[in-house]
PyMOL commands that place a pseudoatom at each C-alpha (Angstrom):
pseudoatom trace, name=CA, resn=MET, resi=1, chain=A, elem=C, hetatm=0, pos=[3.551, 146.465, 122.153]
pseudoatom trace, name=CA, resn=PRO, resi=2, chain=A, elem=C, hetatm=0, pos=[7.219, 146.619, 122.256]
pseudoatom trace, name=CA, resn=LEU, resi=3, chain=A, elem=C, hetatm=0, pos=[8.268, 150.273, 122.480]
pseudoatom trace, name=CA, resn=VAL, resi=4, chain=A, elem=C, hetatm=0, pos=[10.625, 149.910, 119.426]
pseudoatom trace, name=CA, resn=PRO, resi=5, chain=A, elem=C, hetatm=0, pos=[10.221, 146.840, 116.916]
pseudoatom trace, name=CA, resn=PRO, resi=6, chain=A, elem=C, hetatm=0, pos=[13.068, 144.202, 116.350]
pseudoatom trace, name=CA, resn=LEU, resi=7, chain=A, elem=C, hetatm=0, pos=[14.499, 144.295, 113.038]
pseudoatom trace, name=CA, resn=PRO, resi=8, chain=A, elem=C, hetatm=0, pos=[13.814, 141.504, 110.898]
pseudoatom trace, name=CA, resn=PHE, resi=9, chain=A, elem=C, hetatm=0, pos=[16.464, 138.483, 110.887]
pseudoatom trace, name=CA, resn=ASP, resi=10, chain=A, elem=C, hetatm=0, pos=[17.441, 139.150, 107.457]
pseudoatom trace, name=CA, resn=HIS, resi=11, chain=A, elem=C, hetatm=0, pos=[17.910, 142.877, 107.503]
pseudoatom trace, name=CA, resn=ASP, resi=12, chain=A, elem=C, hetatm=0, pos=[21.480, 142.823, 106.531]
pseudoatom trace, name=CA, resn=PRO, resi=13, chain=A, elem=C, hetatm=0, pos=[24.617, 140.471, 106.969]
pseudoatom trace, name=CA, resn=GLN, resi=14, chain=A, elem=C, hetatm=0, pos=[25.557, 141.819, 110.284]
pseudoatom trace, name=CA, resn=VAL, resi=15, chain=A, elem=C, hetatm=0, pos=[22.358, 140.503, 111.873]
pseudoatom trace, name=CA, resn=VAL, resi=16, chain=A, elem=C, hetatm=0, pos=[22.618, 137.119, 110.127]
pseudoatom trace, name=CA, resn=THR, resi=17, chain=A, elem=C, hetatm=0, pos=[26.417, 136.939, 111.564]
pseudoatom trace, name=CA, resn=LEU, resi=18, chain=A, elem=C, hetatm=0, pos=[25.215, 137.747, 115.114]
pseudoatom trace, name=CA, resn=ALA, resi=19, chain=A, elem=C, hetatm=0, pos=[22.540, 135.429, 115.153]
pseudoatom trace, name=CA, resn=ALA, resi=20, chain=A, elem=C, hetatm=0, pos=[24.701, 132.742, 114.757]
pseudoatom trace, name=CA, resn=PHE, resi=21, chain=A, elem=C, hetatm=0, pos=[25.782, 133.090, 118.117]
pseudoatom trace, name=CA, resn=PHE, resi=22, chain=A, elem=C, hetatm=0, pos=[22.483, 133.075, 119.630]
pseudoatom trace, name=CA, resn=ASN, resi=23, chain=A, elem=C, hetatm=0, pos=[21.499, 129.752, 117.760]
pseudoatom trace, name=CA, resn=THR, resi=24, chain=A, elem=C, hetatm=0, pos=[23.766, 127.726, 119.490]
pseudoatom trace, name=CA, resn=THR, resi=25, chain=A, elem=C, hetatm=0, pos=[22.377, 129.024, 122.990]
pseudoatom trace, name=CA, resn=LEU, resi=26, chain=A, elem=C, hetatm=0, pos=[18.402, 129.695, 122.339]
pseudoatom trace, name=CA, resn=GLY, resi=27, chain=A, elem=C, hetatm=0, pos=[18.042, 128.353, 119.036]
pseudoatom trace, name=CA, resn=PHE, resi=28, chain=A, elem=C, hetatm=0, pos=[17.075, 131.613, 117.272]
pseudoatom trace, name=CA, resn=ALA, resi=29, chain=A, elem=C, hetatm=0, pos=[17.970, 135.128, 117.372]
pseudoatom trace, name=CA, resn=PRO, resi=30, chain=A, elem=C, hetatm=0, pos=[16.191, 137.048, 120.187]
pseudoatom trace, name=CA, resn=ASN, resi=31, chain=A, elem=C, hetatm=0, pos=[14.288, 139.987, 119.888]
pseudoatom trace, name=CA, resn=SER, resi=32, chain=A, elem=C, hetatm=0, pos=[16.097, 141.564, 122.218]
pseudoatom trace, name=CA, resn=VAL, resi=33, chain=A, elem=C, hetatm=0, pos=[19.385, 141.913, 120.061]
pseudoatom trace, name=CA, resn=LEU, resi=34, chain=A, elem=C, hetatm=0, pos=[17.386, 142.396, 116.770]
pseudoatom trace, name=CA, resn=THR, resi=35, chain=A, elem=C, hetatm=0, pos=[15.739, 145.310, 118.691]
pseudoatom trace, name=CA, resn=MET, resi=36, chain=A, elem=C, hetatm=0, pos=[19.661, 146.370, 119.417]
pseudoatom trace, name=CA, resn=MET, resi=37, chain=A, elem=C, hetatm=0, pos=[20.584, 146.259, 116.035]
pseudoatom trace, name=CA, resn=HIS, resi=38, chain=A, elem=C, hetatm=0, pos=[18.899, 149.796, 115.259]
pseudoatom trace, name=CA, resn=ARG, resi=39, chain=A, elem=C, hetatm=0, pos=[22.382, 150.782, 116.528]
pseudoatom trace, name=CA, resn=PRO, resi=40, chain=A, elem=C, hetatm=0, pos=[24.500, 147.828, 115.263]
pseudoatom trace, name=CA, resn=ALA, resi=41, chain=A, elem=C, hetatm=0, pos=[27.696, 148.661, 117.657]
pseudoatom trace, name=CA, resn=LEU, resi=42, chain=A, elem=C, hetatm=0, pos=[25.452, 148.341, 120.626]
pseudoatom trace, name=CA, resn=ALA, resi=43, chain=A, elem=C, hetatm=0, pos=[24.265, 144.883, 119.254]
pseudoatom trace, name=CA, resn=ARG, resi=44, chain=A, elem=C, hetatm=0, pos=[27.806, 143.804, 118.278]
pseudoatom trace, name=CA, resn=ALA, resi=45, chain=A, elem=C, hetatm=0, pos=[29.222, 144.863, 121.721]
pseudoatom trace, name=CA, resn=PHE, resi=46, chain=A, elem=C, hetatm=0, pos=[26.600, 143.198, 123.628]
pseudoatom trace, name=CA, resn=THR, resi=47, chain=A, elem=C, hetatm=0, pos=[26.872, 139.852, 121.888]
pseudoatom trace, name=CA, resn=GLU, resi=48, chain=A, elem=C, hetatm=0, pos=[30.590, 140.228, 122.447]
pseudoatom trace, name=CA, resn=LEU, resi=49, chain=A, elem=C, hetatm=0, pos=[30.064, 140.697, 126.435]
pseudoatom trace, name=CA, resn=ASN, resi=50, chain=A, elem=C, hetatm=0, pos=[27.769, 137.862, 126.073]
pseudoatom trace, name=CA, resn=ARG, resi=51, chain=A, elem=C, hetatm=0, pos=[30.049, 135.495, 124.596]
pseudoatom trace, name=CA, resn=ALA, resi=52, chain=A, elem=C, hetatm=0, pos=[32.743, 136.408, 127.146]
pseudoatom trace, name=CA, resn=VAL, resi=53, chain=A, elem=C, hetatm=0, pos=[30.640, 136.123, 130.031]
pseudoatom trace, name=CA, resn=MET, resi=54, chain=A, elem=C, hetatm=0, pos=[29.040, 132.665, 129.090]
pseudoatom trace, name=CA, resn=GLU, resi=55, chain=A, elem=C, hetatm=0, pos=[32.399, 131.441, 128.320]
pseudoatom trace, name=CA, resn=ASN, resi=56, chain=A, elem=C, hetatm=0, pos=[33.828, 128.839, 131.179]
pseudoatom trace, name=CA, resn=ARG, resi=57, chain=A, elem=C, hetatm=0, pos=[37.222, 129.315, 132.368]
pseudoatom trace, name=CA, resn=GLY, resi=58, chain=A, elem=C, hetatm=0, pos=[36.837, 127.244, 135.860]
pseudoatom trace, name=CA, resn=ARG, resi=59, chain=A, elem=C, hetatm=0, pos=[34.437, 124.801, 137.146]
pseudoatom trace, name=CA, resn=LEU, resi=60, chain=A, elem=C, hetatm=0, pos=[30.996, 126.869, 136.444]
pseudoatom trace, name=CA, resn=SER, resi=61, chain=A, elem=C, hetatm=0, pos=[28.747, 124.695, 133.968]
pseudoatom trace, name=CA, resn=SER, resi=62, chain=A, elem=C, hetatm=0, pos=[26.823, 126.538, 131.163]
pseudoatom trace, name=CA, resn=GLU, resi=63, chain=A, elem=C, hetatm=0, pos=[23.746, 125.189, 132.725]
pseudoatom trace, name=CA, resn=LEU, resi=64, chain=A, elem=C, hetatm=0, pos=[24.600, 126.570, 136.412]
pseudoatom trace, name=CA, resn=LYS, resi=65, chain=A, elem=C, hetatm=0, pos=[25.294, 129.828, 134.742]
pseudoatom trace, name=CA, resn=ARG, resi=66, chain=A, elem=C, hetatm=0, pos=[22.110, 130.007, 133.103]
pseudoatom trace, name=CA, resn=LEU, resi=67, chain=A, elem=C, hetatm=0, pos=[20.279, 128.812, 136.493]
pseudoatom trace, name=CA, resn=VAL, resi=68, chain=A, elem=C, hetatm=0, pos=[22.369, 131.892, 137.774]
pseudoatom trace, name=CA, resn=GLY, resi=69, chain=A, elem=C, hetatm=0, pos=[20.739, 134.435, 135.457]
pseudoatom trace, name=CA, resn=HIS, resi=70, chain=A, elem=C, hetatm=0, pos=[17.418, 132.764, 136.151]
pseudoatom trace, name=CA, resn=VAL, resi=71, chain=A, elem=C, hetatm=0, pos=[17.250, 133.922, 139.292]
pseudoatom trace, name=CA, resn=ALA, resi=72, chain=A, elem=C, hetatm=0, pos=[18.640, 136.900, 139.031]
pseudoatom trace, name=CA, resn=SER, resi=73, chain=A, elem=C, hetatm=0, pos=[16.235, 137.661, 136.507]
pseudoatom trace, name=CA, resn=ARG, resi=74, chain=A, elem=C, hetatm=0, pos=[13.378, 136.590, 138.845]
pseudoatom trace, name=CA, resn=VAL, resi=75, chain=A, elem=C, hetatm=0, pos=[14.646, 138.896, 141.401]
pseudoatom trace, name=CA, resn=ALA, resi=76, chain=A, elem=C, hetatm=0, pos=[14.801, 141.626, 138.943]
pseudoatom trace, name=CA, resn=GLY, resi=77, chain=A, elem=C, hetatm=0, pos=[11.086, 140.707, 137.775]
pseudoatom trace, name=CA, resn=CYS, resi=78, chain=A, elem=C, hetatm=0, pos=[12.064, 140.452, 133.965]
pseudoatom trace, name=CA, resn=ARG, resi=79, chain=A, elem=C, hetatm=0, pos=[9.617, 137.657, 132.696]
pseudoatom trace, name=CA, resn=TYR, resi=80, chain=A, elem=C, hetatm=0, pos=[11.286, 137.681, 129.144]
pseudoatom trace, name=CA, resn=CYS, resi=81, chain=A, elem=C, hetatm=0, pos=[14.743, 136.694, 130.696]
pseudoatom trace, name=CA, resn=GLU, resi=82, chain=A, elem=C, hetatm=0, pos=[13.052, 134.144, 132.821]
pseudoatom trace, name=CA, resn=ALA, resi=83, chain=A, elem=C, hetatm=0, pos=[11.506, 132.364, 129.812]
pseudoatom trace, name=CA, resn=HIS, resi=84, chain=A, elem=C, hetatm=0, pos=[14.817, 132.699, 127.890]
pseudoatom trace, name=CA, resn=THR, resi=85, chain=A, elem=C, hetatm=0, pos=[17.292, 131.442, 130.617]
pseudoatom trace, name=CA, resn=ALA, resi=86, chain=A, elem=C, hetatm=0, pos=[14.875, 128.652, 131.357]
pseudoatom trace, name=CA, resn=ARG, resi=87, chain=A, elem=C, hetatm=0, pos=[15.048, 127.446, 127.869]
pseudoatom trace, name=CA, resn=ALA, resi=88, chain=A, elem=C, hetatm=0, pos=[18.960, 127.804, 127.914]
pseudoatom trace, name=CA, resn=ALA, resi=89, chain=A, elem=C, hetatm=0, pos=[19.497, 125.992, 130.977]
pseudoatom trace, name=CA, resn=ALA, resi=90, chain=A, elem=C, hetatm=0, pos=[17.329, 123.401, 129.615]
pseudoatom trace, name=CA, resn=ARG, resi=91, chain=A, elem=C, hetatm=0, pos=[19.382, 122.993, 126.626]
pseudoatom trace, name=CA, resn=PHE, resi=92, chain=A, elem=C, hetatm=0, pos=[22.627, 122.927, 128.099]
pseudoatom trace, name=CA, resn=GLY, resi=93, chain=A, elem=C, hetatm=0, pos=[21.362, 120.849, 131.087]
pseudoatom trace, name=CA, resn=ALA, resi=94, chain=A, elem=C, hetatm=0, pos=[20.445, 118.405, 128.477]
pseudoatom trace, name=CA, resn=GLU, resi=95, chain=A, elem=C, hetatm=0, pos=[24.000, 118.392, 127.009]
pseudoatom trace, name=CA, resn=GLU, resi=96, chain=A, elem=C, hetatm=0, pos=[25.712, 118.130, 130.235]
pseudoatom trace, name=CA, resn=GLY, resi=97, chain=A, elem=C, hetatm=0, pos=[23.634, 115.518, 131.633]
pseudoatom trace, name=CA, resn=ALA, resi=98, chain=A, elem=C, hetatm=0, pos=[21.963, 117.280, 134.407]
pseudoatom trace, name=CA, resn=ASP, resi=99, chain=A, elem=C, hetatm=0, pos=[18.802, 116.254, 136.051]
pseudoatom trace, name=CA, resn=ALA, resi=100, chain=A, elem=C, hetatm=0, pos=[15.768, 117.888, 134.126]
pseudoatom trace, name=CA, resn=ARG, resi=101, chain=A, elem=C, hetatm=0, pos=[14.199, 118.516, 137.583]
pseudoatom trace, name=CA, resn=ARG, resi=102, chain=A, elem=C, hetatm=0, pos=[16.679, 120.932, 138.491]
pseudoatom trace, name=CA, resn=LEU, resi=103, chain=A, elem=C, hetatm=0, pos=[15.219, 123.756, 136.543]
pseudoatom trace, name=CA, resn=ALA, resi=104, chain=A, elem=C, hetatm=0, pos=[11.752, 122.890, 138.110]
pseudoatom trace, name=CA, resn=GLN, resi=105, chain=A, elem=C, hetatm=0, pos=[13.092, 123.418, 141.341]
pseudoatom trace, name=CA, resn=VAL, resi=106, chain=A, elem=C, hetatm=0, pos=[15.706, 126.285, 141.204]
pseudoatom trace, name=CA, resn=TRP, resi=107, chain=A, elem=C, hetatm=0, pos=[12.837, 128.779, 142.258]
pseudoatom trace, name=CA, resn=ALA, resi=108, chain=A, elem=C, hetatm=0, pos=[13.037, 126.527, 145.807]
pseudoatom trace, name=CA, resn=PHE, resi=109, chain=A, elem=C, hetatm=0, pos=[16.792, 125.748, 145.273]
pseudoatom trace, name=CA, resn=ARG, resi=110, chain=A, elem=C, hetatm=0, pos=[17.726, 126.528, 148.849]
pseudoatom trace, name=CA, resn=ASP, resi=111, chain=A, elem=C, hetatm=0, pos=[15.381, 123.377, 150.264]
pseudoatom trace, name=CA, resn=SER, resi=112, chain=A, elem=C, hetatm=0, pos=[16.439, 121.291, 147.238]
pseudoatom trace, name=CA, resn=ASP, resi=113, chain=A, elem=C, hetatm=0, pos=[18.591, 118.297, 147.271]
pseudoatom trace, name=CA, resn=LEU, resi=114, chain=A, elem=C, hetatm=0, pos=[19.305, 118.927, 143.567]
pseudoatom trace, name=CA, resn=PHE, resi=115, chain=A, elem=C, hetatm=0, pos=[22.074, 121.305, 144.028]
pseudoatom trace, name=CA, resn=SER, resi=116, chain=A, elem=C, hetatm=0, pos=[25.159, 121.194, 145.453]
pseudoatom trace, name=CA, resn=PRO, resi=117, chain=A, elem=C, hetatm=0, pos=[26.063, 123.527, 148.711]
pseudoatom trace, name=CA, resn=ALA, resi=118, chain=A, elem=C, hetatm=0, pos=[28.404, 125.132, 145.992]
pseudoatom trace, name=CA, resn=GLU, resi=119, chain=A, elem=C, hetatm=0, pos=[25.861, 125.638, 143.599]
pseudoatom trace, name=CA, resn=LYS, resi=120, chain=A, elem=C, hetatm=0, pos=[23.450, 127.226, 146.577]
pseudoatom trace, name=CA, resn=ALA, resi=121, chain=A, elem=C, hetatm=0, pos=[25.955, 129.548, 147.411]
pseudoatom trace, name=CA, resn=ALA, resi=122, chain=A, elem=C, hetatm=0, pos=[26.200, 130.921, 143.777]
pseudoatom trace, name=CA, resn=LEU, resi=123, chain=A, elem=C, hetatm=0, pos=[22.078, 131.147, 143.482]
pseudoatom trace, name=CA, resn=GLU, resi=124, chain=A, elem=C, hetatm=0, pos=[22.134, 133.031, 146.668]
pseudoatom trace, name=CA, resn=PHE, resi=125, chain=A, elem=C, hetatm=0, pos=[24.832, 135.171, 145.797]
pseudoatom trace, name=CA, resn=ALA, resi=126, chain=A, elem=C, hetatm=0, pos=[22.781, 135.739, 142.631]
pseudoatom trace, name=CA, resn=CYS, resi=127, chain=A, elem=C, hetatm=0, pos=[19.515, 136.647, 144.397]
pseudoatom trace, name=CA, resn=ALA, resi=128, chain=A, elem=C, hetatm=0, pos=[21.525, 139.209, 146.758]
pseudoatom trace, name=CA, resn=ALA, resi=129, chain=A, elem=C, hetatm=0, pos=[23.438, 140.818, 143.988]
pseudoatom trace, name=CA, resn=ALA, resi=130, chain=A, elem=C, hetatm=0, pos=[20.508, 141.524, 141.304]
pseudoatom trace, name=CA, resn=SER, resi=131, chain=A, elem=C, hetatm=0, pos=[18.466, 142.976, 144.167]
pseudoatom trace, name=CA, resn=VAL, resi=132, chain=A, elem=C, hetatm=0, pos=[17.783, 146.530, 144.395]
pseudoatom trace, name=CA, resn=PRO, resi=133, chain=A, elem=C, hetatm=0, pos=[19.423, 147.698, 146.419]
pseudoatom trace, name=CA, resn=GLY, resi=134, chain=A, elem=C, hetatm=0, pos=[22.125, 144.948, 146.298]
pseudoatom trace, name=CA, resn=SER, resi=135, chain=A, elem=C, hetatm=0, pos=[22.085, 142.463, 149.487]
pseudoatom trace, name=CA, resn=VAL, resi=136, chain=A, elem=C, hetatm=0, pos=[25.224, 140.963, 148.990]
pseudoatom trace, name=CA, resn=ASP, resi=137, chain=A, elem=C, hetatm=0, pos=[26.611, 140.956, 152.694]
pseudoatom trace, name=CA, resn=SER, resi=138, chain=A, elem=C, hetatm=0, pos=[29.503, 139.197, 154.833]
pseudoatom trace, name=CA, resn=ALA, resi=139, chain=A, elem=C, hetatm=0, pos=[27.821, 135.954, 155.167]
pseudoatom trace, name=CA, resn=ILE, resi=140, chain=A, elem=C, hetatm=0, pos=[26.781, 135.583, 151.836]
pseudoatom trace, name=CA, resn=ALA, resi=141, chain=A, elem=C, hetatm=0, pos=[30.427, 136.496, 150.545]
pseudoatom trace, name=CA, resn=THR, resi=142, chain=A, elem=C, hetatm=0, pos=[31.947, 134.373, 152.903]
pseudoatom trace, name=CA, resn=GLU, resi=143, chain=A, elem=C, hetatm=0, pos=[29.870, 131.229, 151.509]
pseudoatom trace, name=CA, resn=LEU, resi=144, chain=A, elem=C, hetatm=0, pos=[30.704, 132.049, 147.792]
pseudoatom trace, name=CA, resn=ARG, resi=145, chain=A, elem=C, hetatm=0, pos=[34.413, 131.952, 148.607]
pseudoatom trace, name=CA, resn=ARG, resi=146, chain=A, elem=C, hetatm=0, pos=[34.101, 128.842, 150.381]
pseudoatom trace, name=CA, resn=HIS, resi=147, chain=A, elem=C, hetatm=0, pos=[33.354, 127.223, 147.395]
pseudoatom trace, name=CA, resn=TRP, resi=148, chain=A, elem=C, hetatm=0, pos=[34.257, 129.316, 144.519]
pseudoatom trace, name=CA, resn=ASP, resi=149, chain=A, elem=C, hetatm=0, pos=[37.899, 130.944, 143.200]
pseudoatom trace, name=CA, resn=ASP, resi=150, chain=A, elem=C, hetatm=0, pos=[38.348, 134.904, 142.662]
pseudoatom trace, name=CA, resn=GLY, resi=151, chain=A, elem=C, hetatm=0, pos=[38.228, 133.751, 139.094]
pseudoatom trace, name=CA, resn=GLU, resi=152, chain=A, elem=C, hetatm=0, pos=[34.608, 131.895, 139.268]
pseudoatom trace, name=CA, resn=ILE, resi=153, chain=A, elem=C, hetatm=0, pos=[33.558, 134.780, 141.146]
pseudoatom trace, name=CA, resn=VAL, resi=154, chain=A, elem=C, hetatm=0, pos=[34.107, 137.328, 138.453]
pseudoatom trace, name=CA, resn=GLU, resi=155, chain=A, elem=C, hetatm=0, pos=[32.305, 134.965, 136.016]
pseudoatom trace, name=CA, resn=LEU, resi=156, chain=A, elem=C, hetatm=0, pos=[29.229, 134.840, 138.333]
pseudoatom trace, name=CA, resn=THR, resi=157, chain=A, elem=C, hetatm=0, pos=[29.152, 138.433, 138.909]
pseudoatom trace, name=CA, resn=GLY, resi=158, chain=A, elem=C, hetatm=0, pos=[29.479, 138.932, 135.256]
pseudoatom trace, name=CA, resn=VAL, resi=159, chain=A, elem=C, hetatm=0, pos=[26.352, 136.539, 134.723]
pseudoatom trace, name=CA, resn=VAL, resi=160, chain=A, elem=C, hetatm=0, pos=[24.230, 138.750, 136.967]
pseudoatom trace, name=CA, resn=ALA, resi=161, chain=A, elem=C, hetatm=0, pos=[25.654, 142.094, 135.805]
pseudoatom trace, name=CA, resn=LEU, resi=162, chain=A, elem=C, hetatm=0, pos=[24.732, 141.087, 131.943]
pseudoatom trace, name=CA, resn=PHE, resi=163, chain=A, elem=C, hetatm=0, pos=[21.246, 139.830, 132.737]
pseudoatom trace, name=CA, resn=GLY, resi=164, chain=A, elem=C, hetatm=0, pos=[20.842, 143.239, 135.047]
pseudoatom trace, name=CA, resn=PHE, resi=165, chain=A, elem=C, hetatm=0, pos=[21.001, 144.882, 131.523]
pseudoatom trace, name=CA, resn=LEU, resi=166, chain=A, elem=C, hetatm=0, pos=[18.967, 142.418, 129.626]
pseudoatom trace, name=CA, resn=ASN, resi=167, chain=A, elem=C, hetatm=0, pos=[16.391, 142.846, 132.710]
pseudoatom trace, name=CA, resn=ARG, resi=168, chain=A, elem=C, hetatm=0, pos=[16.129, 146.352, 132.391]
pseudoatom trace, name=CA, resn=TRP, resi=169, chain=A, elem=C, hetatm=0, pos=[16.144, 146.781, 128.851]
pseudoatom trace, name=CA, resn=ASN, resi=170, chain=A, elem=C, hetatm=0, pos=[13.611, 143.874, 127.993]
pseudoatom trace, name=CA, resn=ASP, resi=171, chain=A, elem=C, hetatm=0, pos=[11.273, 145.350, 130.466]
pseudoatom trace, name=CA, resn=ALA, resi=172, chain=A, elem=C, hetatm=0, pos=[11.592, 148.818, 129.307]
pseudoatom trace, name=CA, resn=MET, resi=173, chain=A, elem=C, hetatm=0, pos=[11.279, 147.753, 125.859]
pseudoatom trace, name=CA, resn=ALA, resi=174, chain=A, elem=C, hetatm=0, pos=[8.352, 145.392, 126.200]
pseudoatom trace, name=CA, resn=THR, resi=175, chain=A, elem=C, hetatm=0, pos=[10.184, 142.959, 123.896]
pseudoatom trace, name=CA, resn=GLU, resi=176, chain=A, elem=C, hetatm=0, pos=[7.699, 140.231, 122.464]
pseudoatom trace, name=CA, resn=LEU, resi=177, chain=A, elem=C, hetatm=0, pos=[8.774, 136.724, 123.408]
pseudoatom trace, name=CA, resn=GLU, resi=178, chain=A, elem=C, hetatm=0, pos=[9.529, 134.405, 120.473]
pseudoatom trace, name=CA, resn=ALA, resi=179, chain=A, elem=C, hetatm=0, pos=[7.153, 131.631, 120.239]
pseudoatom trace, name=CA, resn=PRO, resi=180, chain=A, elem=C, hetatm=0, pos=[9.897, 128.769, 121.603]
pseudoatom trace, name=CA, resn=ALA, resi=181, chain=A, elem=C, hetatm=0, pos=[10.751, 130.744, 124.549]
pseudoatom trace, name=CA, resn=ALA, resi=182, chain=A, elem=C, hetatm=0, pos=[7.247, 131.715, 125.314]
pseudoatom trace, name=CA, resn=ALA, resi=183, chain=A, elem=C, hetatm=0, pos=[6.661, 127.878, 125.411]
pseudoatom trace, name=CA, resn=ASP, resi=184, chain=A, elem=C, hetatm=0, pos=[9.551, 126.904, 127.394]
pseudoatom trace, name=CA, resn=GLY, resi=185, chain=A, elem=C, hetatm=0, pos=[8.241, 129.419, 129.718]
pseudoatom trace, name=CA, resn=GLN, resi=186, chain=A, elem=C, hetatm=0, pos=[4.447, 127.672, 129.746]
pseudoatom trace, name=CA, resn=ARG, resi=187, chain=A, elem=C, hetatm=0, pos=[6.749, 124.516, 130.096]
pseudoatom trace, name=CA, resn=TRP, resi=188, chain=A, elem=C, hetatm=0, pos=[8.607, 125.213, 132.676]
pseudoatom trace, name=CA, resn=LEU, resi=189, chain=A, elem=C, hetatm=0, pos=[7.754, 128.530, 135.039]
pseudoatom trace, name=CA, resn=ALA, resi=190, chain=A, elem=C, hetatm=0, pos=[3.633, 128.766, 134.471]
pseudoatom trace, name=CA, resn=PRO, resi=191, chain=A, elem=C, hetatm=0, pos=[3.425, 126.176, 137.170]
pseudoatom trace, name=CA, resn=GLN, resi=192, chain=A, elem=C, hetatm=0, pos=[5.190, 128.405, 139.715]
pseudoatom trace, name=CA, resn=GLY, resi=193, chain=A, elem=C, hetatm=0, pos=[3.007, 131.554, 138.602]
pseudoatom trace, name=CA, resn=TRP, resi=194, chain=A, elem=C, hetatm=0, pos=[4.843, 132.602, 135.852]
pseudoatom trace, name=CA, resn=ALA, resi=195, chain=A, elem=C, hetatm=0, pos=[2.936, 134.353, 133.173]
pseudoatom trace, name=CA, resn=ALA, resi=196, chain=A, elem=C, hetatm=0, pos=[4.491, 136.314, 129.765]
pseudoatom trace, name=CA, resn=GLY, resi=197, chain=A, elem=C, hetatm=0, pos=[2.608, 139.731, 130.476]
pseudoatom trace, name=CA, resn=LYS, resi=198, chain=A, elem=C, hetatm=0, pos=[3.679, 142.520, 128.547]
pseudoatom trace, name=CA, resn=HIS, resi=199, chain=A, elem=C, hetatm=0, pos=[6.114, 140.110, 126.624]
pseudoatom trace, name=CA, resn=SER, resi=200, chain=A, elem=C, hetatm=0, pos=[3.503, 138.063, 125.038]
pseudoatom trace, name=CA, resn=ALA, resi=201, chain=A, elem=C, hetatm=0, pos=[1.896, 138.545, 121.463]
pseudoatom trace, name=CA, resn=VAL, resi=202, chain=A, elem=C, hetatm=0, pos=[-1.671, 139.049, 122.643]
pseudoatom trace, name=CA, resn=ALA, resi=203, chain=A, elem=C, hetatm=0, pos=[-0.114, 141.987, 124.699]
pseudoatom trace, name=CA, resn=ARG, resi=204, chain=A, elem=C, hetatm=0, pos=[1.566, 143.317, 121.633]
pseudoatom trace, name=CA, resn=ALA, resi=205, chain=A, elem=C, hetatm=0, pos=[-1.915, 143.049, 119.564]
pseudoatom trace, name=CA, resn=GLY, resi=206, chain=A, elem=C, hetatm=0, pos=[-3.358, 145.160, 122.301]
pseudoatom trace, name=CA, resn=GLU, resi=207, chain=A, elem=C, hetatm=0, pos=[-5.821, 142.165, 123.678]
pseudoatom trace, name=CA, resn=ALA, resi=208, chain=A, elem=C, hetatm=0, pos=[-4.314, 141.949, 127.113]
for i in range(1, 208): cmd.bond("trace and resi %d" % i, "trace and resi %d" % (i + 1))
show_as sticks, trace
zoom trace
């Protein structure tokens, strides 16, 4: 069960206002942010950081940013964030005309011809930056700089760092997955071995 329960969506007008941002990315207000609303300043600050990190100022697409967040979350072992980033990547990928197979193959991006050299450099960087201890070496940095400019690298690092916060938050809180995210996890990730684990409603009910 969650360490701290999320507040109801309609708890107060602040929650409803914050939820508007996440309705565009996920289609619902995430339980992670609803839990942060026990301290509204934290939820507001996180939402503004999320908005700034996910704003595209260069050549990075919204889909790629979510895939970067996905592989970073996989490295960190946060099943909640894996499902959320898969859902968001699928939504933005559909909007941006991306091949739907990219999400299914992102776990094996190094060997997939669905990712460009620039995208592979970004995803490799995400894996290394999300590792503990971090493993961004000179080879990874050189390849990243070969494809992306300084501002874009700042954006990429922002995505990894944002999900570093979320990975730890949701793992520690055992945040329960919302039904749409759980369904997308089963659709996109279960074939590669993903399971909701502590973030499932069954776990919350004490049945697993």
